[in-house]
C-alpha positions in Angstrom: 28.9 -2.3 -11.6 28.6 -6.4 -11.3 27.4 -9.2 -13.3 24.8 -9.5 -9.9 24.5 -5.6 -9.8 22.7 -4.9 -12.9 20.2 -8.3 -13.0 19.5 -7.3 -9.8 18.1 -4.1 -11.3 17.0 -5.7 -14.1 14.7 -8.0 -12.1 13.6 -7.0 -9.2 12.2 -3.7 -10.9 10.2 -7.1 -12.5 9.2 -9.0 -9.6 7.8 -6.3 -7.9 6.2 -5.0 -10.7 5.1 -8.8 -10.9 4.0 -9.0 -7.8 1.2 -6.1 -8.3 -0.7 -8.0 -10.7 -4.1 -8.9 -8.8 -4.5 -12.3 -9.7 -1.5 -13.8 -9.2 -1.4 -11.6 -5.6 -4.3 -14.0 -5.2 -3.0 -17.2 -6.7 -1.1 -17.3 -4.1 -2.4 -16.0 -1.3 -5.6 -18.2 -2.0 -3.0 -21.1 -2.2 -1.4 -20.5 1.2 -4.6 -19.9 3.1 -5.4 -23.8 2.0 -1.5 -24.5 3.7 -3.1 -25.0 7.2 -5.9 -28.4 6.1 -3.3 -30.1 3.1 0.0 -29.8 6.0 -2.8 -30.8 8.5 -3.9 -33.6 6.5 -1.0 -35.2 5.9 0.5 -35.3 9.0 -2.7 -38.1 9.6 -2.6 -39.6 6.1 1.0 -40.4 7.0 0.2 -42.4 10.2 -2.9 -43.2 8.6 -0.9 -45.2 6.0 2.4 -45.4 9.0 5.9 -46.1 8.0 6.2 -49.4 10.3 4.3 -52.2 9.4 3.4 -54.0 12.5 2.1 -50.4 13.6 0.4 -50.3 9.8 -0.9 -53.4 10.2 -1.8 -52.9 13.7 -3.6 -49.8 12.9 -5.7 -51.7 9.7 -6.8 -54.2 11.9 -8.6 -51.9 14.5 -10.2 -50.1 12.3 -7.8 -46.3 12.8 -6.4 -46.8 9.3 -9.8 -45.7 7.5 -10.2 -43.4 9.7 -7.4 -41.6 9.8 -7.2 -42.2 5.3 -10.9 -39.7 6.4 -9.6 -36.7 7.5 -6.9 -36.9 4.3 -10.4 -37.9 2.1 -12.4 -34.8 3.4 -9.5 -32.9 3.0 -6.5 -33.4 0.0 -10.0 -35.2 -1.4 -11.5 -32.2 -1.9 -9.0 -30.5 -2.4 -10.9 -28.0 -5.4 -13.3 -27.2 -3.4 -11.2 -25.1 -1.4 -8.6 -23.9 -3.3 -11.9 -22.7 -5.4 -13.1 -20.8 -2.2 -9.8 -19.5 -1.3 -9.3 -18.0 -4.6 -12.4 -16.4 -4.7 -12.7 -15.3 -1.6 -9.1 -13.0 -2.7 -10.0 -12.2 -5.7 -13.2 -10.7 -5.0 -12.2 -9.0 -1.8 -9.0 -7.2 -4.5 -11.3 -6.7 -6.8 -13.3 -5.0 -3.8 -17.0 -6.7 -4.9 -18.7 -8.7 -2.7 -16.6 -12.2 -1.6 -19.8 -14.5 -0.6 -21.9 -14.3 -3.6 -18.3 -14.2 -6.0 -17.5 -17.8 -3.9 -21.1 -19.2 -4.5 -21.0 -18.3 -8.4 -17.8 -19.3 -8.3 -18.7 -23.4 -7.0 -21.4 -23.3 -8.9 -19.8 -22.9 -11.9 -17.0 -26.2 -10.6 -19.9 -28.1 -10.2 -22.2 -27.6 -13.9 -18.5 -27.3 -15.3 -17.5 -30.4 -13.8 -18.8 -34.2 -15.2 -22.1 -35.3 -13.6 -22.1 -38.8 -14.9 -20.2 -41.3 -13.6 -19.4 -44.4 -15.8 -19.8 -48.0 -13.6 -19.4 -51.3 -15.7 -21.6 -50.5 -18.7 -24.1 -47.8 -16.8 -23.8 -44.9 -15.5 -24.8 -43.3 -12.6 -25.1 -39.6 -11.6 -22.0 -38.3 -8.7 -19.3 -36.3 -9.4 -15.5 -38.1 -9.5 -13.7 -37.7 -6.0 -10.2 -37.4 -8.5 -12.2 -33.8 -10.4 -12.7 -32.7 -6.9 -9.2 -32.9 -5.2 -5.9 -32.8 -7.0 -7.6 -33.2 -11.0 -9.6 -30.4 -10.0 -6.8 -27.7 -9.1 -6.1 -25.9 -12.2 -9.3 -25.7 -13.3 -10.1 -24.7 -10.2 -7.9 -21.8 -10.7 -9.0 -20.8 -13.4 -13.0 -20.4 -12.4 -12.2 -18.5 -9.3 -10.3 -15.3 -10.6 -12.2 -15.9 -13.8 -16.0 -16.4 -11.5 -15.2 -13.0 -9.7 -13.6 -11.1 -12.8 -17.0 -11.6 -14.4 -19.0 -10.8 -11.8 -16.8 -7.7 -10.8 -18.0 -6.1 -14.4 -21.4 -7.2 -14.5 -22.3 -6.0 -10.8 -20.6 -2.7 -12.0 -23.9 -2.2 -14.2 -26.7 -0.4 -12.6 -29.1 -2.1 -14.7 -28.6 -5.0 -14.0 -29.4 -4.9 -10.0 -32.9 -6.0 -8.9 -34.1 -2.5 -7.8 -36.1 -3.6 -4.1 -38.7 -1.5 -2.9 -37.3 0.6 -0.1 -40.1 -0.6 2.4 -37.9 -4.1 1.6 -35.4 -5.0 4.5 -31.4 -4.4 3.7 -30.7 -8.2 4.2 -33.5 -8.9 0.9 -32.5 -6.3 -0.8 -28.8 -7.1 -0.4 -30.2 -10.8 -1.8 -32.2 -10.1 -4.4 -29.8 -7.7 -5.7 -28.3 -9.9 -8.3 -30.6 -12.2 -9.7 -30.1 -10.9 -12.8 -26.2 -11.4 -12.8 -26.5 -15.1 -11.7 -28.3 -15.7 -14.2 -26.1 -14.2 -16.8 -23.2 -16.4 -15.3 -25.5 -19.5 -15.0 -25.7 -18.9 -18.7 -22.4 -18.3 -19.2 -20.8 -20.9 -17.9 -24.0 -23.4 -19.4 -22.5 -22.3 -23.1 -18.7 -23.2 -22.0 -20.4 -26.7 -20.6 -22.1 -26.9 -24.4 -19.2 -25.9 -26.0 -16.4 -28.3 -24.8 -19.2 -30.5 -25.2 -18.6 -30.7 -28.6 -15.4 -31.0 -28.4 -12.8 -34.4 -28.3 -12.5 -33.6 -25.0 -16.2 -33.6 -23.8 -15.6 -31.9 -20.2 -13.5 -28.1 -19.4 -11.6 -30.4 -16.7 -10.7 -33.1 -19.2 -9.5 -30.6 -21.9 -7.3 -28.0 -18.9 -5.7 -32.1 -17.3 -4.6 -33.3 -20.7 -3.1 -29.9 -22.3 -2.2 -28.2 -19.1 -1.8 -30.1 -16.0 -0.3 -33.2 -17.9 2.3 -31.4 -19.4 3.8 -29.5 -16.1 
């Protein structure tokens, strides 16, 4: 048996087991789901900053560049939001829990943990930094889209945490009210995370992840 066959016998089973890990499946599938947006936006982004100077100047003159770049801003510029939704959706399906509820909790966690004040000169203005909604927030979105559905799946198994409604209540209303206590627990957990990072030198989870994980990568 040659060296290539030996490596194949060791690597292939290991990779097969690795591919069965639900977290990795959710990450890969979720990112793949965003490809139509990113690839489509890349084409319009290229047109918005056309490589031929004369054409680019003409597009700029007639205001077409701004409109083309808006497509990139509405897709690549908020890519972290799309990845949060896509990964939370795929992971919640793998965990066999209600996807829409897991997605809503994940989005809420993403925005709660985001810095909500923008410094303009010496003033502080309420708002979300576009950089955190785009590429700079992808690592955080991946972390949240895995952690929140996982936490939701653990909590939803405890029937004591589900709000029971009378049988006369319509099923749609019952399904909406059932996870109220779970939502309170998840939001309180997210609050503790935000509070914890506010007491550190990083200030926010986004700063921590970008400095410790994103920049080295």
